[in-house]
C-alpha positions in Angstrom: 70.6 73.8 83.5 74.1 75.1 84.3 75.6 77.5 86.8 76.6 79.7 83.9 72.9 79.9 82.8 71.9 80.8 86.3 74.5 83.5 86.5 73.2 84.9 83.2 69.6 85.2 84.4 70.6 86.7 87.7 72.7 89.4 85.9 70.0 90.0 83.3 67.4 90.5 86.1 69.7 93.1 87.7 70.7 95.0 84.5 67.3 94.6 82.7 69.2 94.9 79.4 70.8 92.2 77.3 73.8 94.3 76.2 74.8 95.4 79.7 74.2 91.9 81.1 76.4 90.3 78.4 79.1 92.9 79.1 79.1 92.1 82.8 79.2 88.3 82.1 82.1 88.9 79.6 80.2 87.2 76.7 78.6 88.4 73.5 74.9 89.5 73.6 73.8 86.6 71.2 75.5 84.1 73.5 73.7 85.4 76.5 70.4 85.6 74.7 70.6 82.1 73.4 71.5 80.7 76.8 68.5 82.5 78.5 66.2 81.2 75.7 67.5 77.7 76.1 66.9 77.8 79.9 63.4 79.0 79.3 62.7 76.2 76.9 64.1 73.7 79.3 61.9 74.9 82.1 58.9 75.4 79.9 58.2 78.9 81.2 59.0 82.5 80.3 61.5 84.0 82.7 61.5 87.5 81.2 59.2 90.0 79.5 61.0 91.6 76.6 60.4 95.0 75.1 62.4 97.3 72.9 63.8 99.3 75.8 63.7 96.9 78.8 63.9 93.3 79.9 61.9 92.5 83.1 61.5 89.3 85.0 58.0 87.7 85.0 56.5 87.1 88.4 57.6 83.4 88.2 60.9 84.4 86.7 61.5 86.7 89.6 61.1 83.8 92.0 63.4 81.6 89.9 66.0 84.3 89.7 66.0 84.7 93.5 66.5 80.9 93.9 69.3 81.0 91.3 71.0 83.7 93.4 70.9 81.4 96.4 72.3 78.6 94.4 75.2 80.8 93.2 75.9 81.9 96.8 76.0 78.3 98.0 78.3 77.3 95.1 80.7 80.0 96.2 80.5 78.8 99.8 81.5 75.3 98.6 84.5 76.8 96.7 85.4 78.7 99.9 85.3 75.5 101.9 87.6 73.8 99.5 90.0 76.7 99.5 90.1 76.7 103.3 91.7 73.3 103.2 94.7 74.8 101.5 97.2 77.3 102.8 95.1 80.4 103.4 97.9 82.8 102.5 98.7 81.1 99.2 95.4 81.2 97.4 94.4 84.4 95.5 92.6 87.1 97.5 90.1 89.2 95.6 89.6 92.6 97.1 87.2 95.4 96.1 87.2 99.0 97.2 84.8 101.9 96.5 86.0 104.6 94.2 86.5 107.2 96.9 88.8 104.9 99.0 90.7 102.8 96.5 93.1 105.3 94.9 94.2 106.7 98.3 94.5 103.4 100.2 95.5 100.7 97.8 99.0 102.1 96.9 99.8 102.3 100.6 98.7 99.0 102.0 99.5 96.7 99.1 103.3 96.8 99.6 102.7 96.0 103.3 100.4 93.2 102.4 103.0 91.7 100.1 105.5 91.8 102.9 103.2 89.9 105.2 101.9 87.4 102.6 104.4 87.2 99.7 102.9 84.0 98.3 99.2 85.3 98.2 98.3 86.6 94.8 96.2 89.8 95.1 93.4 90.9 92.7 91.9 94.4 93.3 89.1 96.3 91.7 87.2 99.5 92.3 83.4 100.1 92.0 80.3 101.6 93.4 79.1 100.2 96.8 76.1 98.5 95.1 78.4 96.8 92.5 80.8 95.6 95.1 78.0 94.3 97.3 76.6 92.2 94.4 80.1 90.8 93.5 80.8 89.9 97.2 77.5 88.0 97.5 78.2 86.2 94.3 81.7 85.1 95.4 83.4 87.2 92.7 85.1 89.2 95.5 86.3 87.9 98.8 86.6 91.1 100.8 85.5 94.7 100.1 86.6 98.0 101.6 83.6 100.3 102.1 82.3 103.2 104.2 79.9 102.5 106.9 77.0 102.1 107.3 77.0 98.9 105.2 74.5 96.2 106.0 74.0 92.9 104.1 72.6 89.6 105.2 75.3 87.0 106.1 78.1 89.6 105.6 80.5 90.5 108.4 81.8 94.1 108.7 84.7 95.3 110.8 85.6 99.0 111.1 89.2 99.9 110.2 89.6 103.7 110.9 87.8 107.0 110.9 88.7 109.6 108.3 87.7 113.3 108.7 86.3 115.4 105.9 88.1 118.6 104.9 87.2 121.6 102.6 89.4 122.1 99.5 89.5 125.5 97.9 91.6 127.4 95.4 94.2 129.7 97.1 92.3 132.8 95.9 88.9 131.7 97.3 87.6 133.7 100.3 87.3 130.6 102.4 91.1 130.0 102.0 91.6 132.8 104.5 89.9 131.0 107.3 91.7 128.7 109.7 88.8 126.3 110.0 85.4 126.1 108.3 82.0 126.1 109.9 79.3 124.3 107.9 77.4 127.6 107.7 80.4 129.2 105.9 79.6 127.0 102.9 76.3 128.7 102.4 76.1 130.6 99.1 79.3 129.1 97.6 79.6 127.0 94.5 80.1 123.4 95.8 81.4 120.6 93.6 80.2 117.1 94.4 80.3 113.6 92.9 77.3 112.4 90.9 74.5 110.1 92.0 75.5 106.6 93.0 78.5 107.7 95.0 77.9 107.0 98.7 80.4 109.8 99.6 77.9 112.3 98.1 75.2 111.2 100.5 77.7 111.3 103.4 78.5 114.9 102.6 74.8 115.9 102.6 74.4 114.1 105.9 77.3 115.9 107.4 76.4 119.3 106.0 72.6 119.3 105.5 72.6 123.1 105.0 74.2 122.7 101.6 71.6 120.3 100.3 69.8 121.9 97.3 66.6 123.7 98.4 64.2 126.3 97.0 65.6 127.8 93.7 65.0 131.4 94.8 66.8 131.0 98.1 69.7 133.5 97.6 71.6 132.0 100.5 71.5 128.4 99.2 74.7 126.8 98.0 74.9 126.0 94.3 75.6 122.3 93.9 77.5 121.4 90.8 77.6 117.6 90.1 80.5 116.1 88.2 79.6 113.5 85.6 78.5 110.0 86.7 81.5 107.8 87.2 83.8 110.7 87.8 86.3 110.7 90.7 87.5 112.8 93.6 90.5 113.6 91.3 88.1 115.2 88.9 86.7 117.4 91.7 90.2 118.4 92.7 91.0 119.4 89.1 87.9 121.5 89.0 88.8 123.3 92.2 92.3 123.9 90.9 90.7 125.5 87.8 88.7 127.9 90.0 85.3 126.4 89.4 84.3 126.2 93.0 85.1 124.4 96.3 84.6 120.8 97.4 84.5 118.6 100.4 86.8 115.6 100.4 88.1 112.8 102.7 91.4 113.9 104.2 93.3 111.2 102.3 92.2 112.6 98.9 92.8 116.3 99.7 96.5 116.6 98.8 98.2 115.9 95.5 101.6 116.2 93.9 100.1 117.5 90.6 99.7 121.1 91.6 102.1 123.9 92.4 102.7 124.5 96.1 100.0 126.7 97.5 97.7 126.5 94.5 95.1 124.5 96.6 94.2 125.1 100.2 93.0 122.4 102.6 91.0 123.6 105.6 89.6 121.5 108.4 86.0 121.8 109.7 85.7 123.7 113.0 84.8 121.7 116.1 84.0 118.0 115.7 84.8 117.4 112.0 82.4 115.3 109.9 84.0 112.0 109.1 83.4 108.5 107.6 84.3 105.1 109.0 86.2 102.8 106.6 85.5 99.1 107.1 86.2 95.7 105.7 83.2 93.5 104.7 83.3 89.8 103.9 80.8 86.9 103.7 80.3 85.2 107.0 80.9 81.8 105.3 84.3 82.9 103.9 86.7 80.5 105.6 90.1 82.2 105.0 90.2 84.1 108.3 94.0 84.4 108.1 93.8 86.2 104.8 91.3 88.7 106.2 93.4 89.2 109.3 96.6 89.9 107.3 94.7 92.3 105.1 93.4 94.2 108.1 96.9 94.2 109.7 98.4 95.7 106.5 95.8 98.4 106.3 96.2 99.3 110.0 100.0 99.4 109.7 99.9 101.8 106.7 97.4 104.0 108.4 99.6 104.1 111.5 102.6 105.1 109.3 100.6 107.8 107.5 99.4 109.4 110.7 102.8 109.4 112.4 
C-alpha cells in the first residue's frame, strides 16, 4: 500500500469516474485502474462498485477512503513540519484563488509579494471553492483566497477586505440613466449570471432575493440567463457590452480597458450596497506563519493603493 494508491482511491471516490480521477491525478486511466485493482487485491475487499456510467465506493470502501483521506492530511502535516525548519520565506508557497477573485487580485498583489519575499517561489491557481477546499485539505495548496462564509474543520480563515457589488449595464440600457440602483429596479430586466458552482452566483441571489427565478408567468420577474459552466466574469462583461442584458459584479471586476470609453456603465447600489468579504484560509497545522503574514501584508498593501 502506497500514498499514491491512497490518493488514487480518494480522488476516485470524489469524482466517481475513472477518466476524471486519472486526469486529476495526472496519470493515464489504465494506470489508475490497475493501481486501484492492486490495492483491492492486497486488502482482499472490493472498494468500489463499478457500472458503465458510475464508480461508487462500497460501504466498506467508503470507510477506507475516509481513513485514506486522514492519512494524506497527516502526511501533508509532516511535510509542513519539515518545511517549517527551513527558512519560511524561501520554500515555495502554493496559493489558490476562486475564479471571481483571482484575475482581479493576483496581478496586483504578486509584484508586492515579490518585493517582500523575493526568494519565495510562488505557485498560483484558480478554481471553484469546492476544488480549492479539497486541494487545501490534501496539502496540494498552502493558502487559498475565498469569499466568506467558508468553514472547514482544522482550517483557519482571516478576513482581508470587503468588496461592494455594482450593477454593470450597456450605456444604452434604461438603468444607465440612474445614479444608483435599488434592488427593485432590477425587476423585469434580463440579468446575466455565472453558472452553477460559482459561489458568487449564490451571493448575488442572497443580496438580491427579488431576482431569484420564480413563477414562470410572473410578468415582473427578472429573466435570469446563465453563462455556461466554467465561464468567467469576463464572459458576463462581454455579454453586457454586446447588449444582451445587465449583470451584477464585484467592484474590482466592473471596469476593463477592452471597451471604448462610455460603452459600459457601472452603477452602485443605493443605500448599503451588498458586498462580499474576501479572506485567506489555511490549514491550522500549516507551520509557515511568516509566509501567510507576508501574503496578507502584500494583499492589504495593494488594496490600500487601489483605494487611494
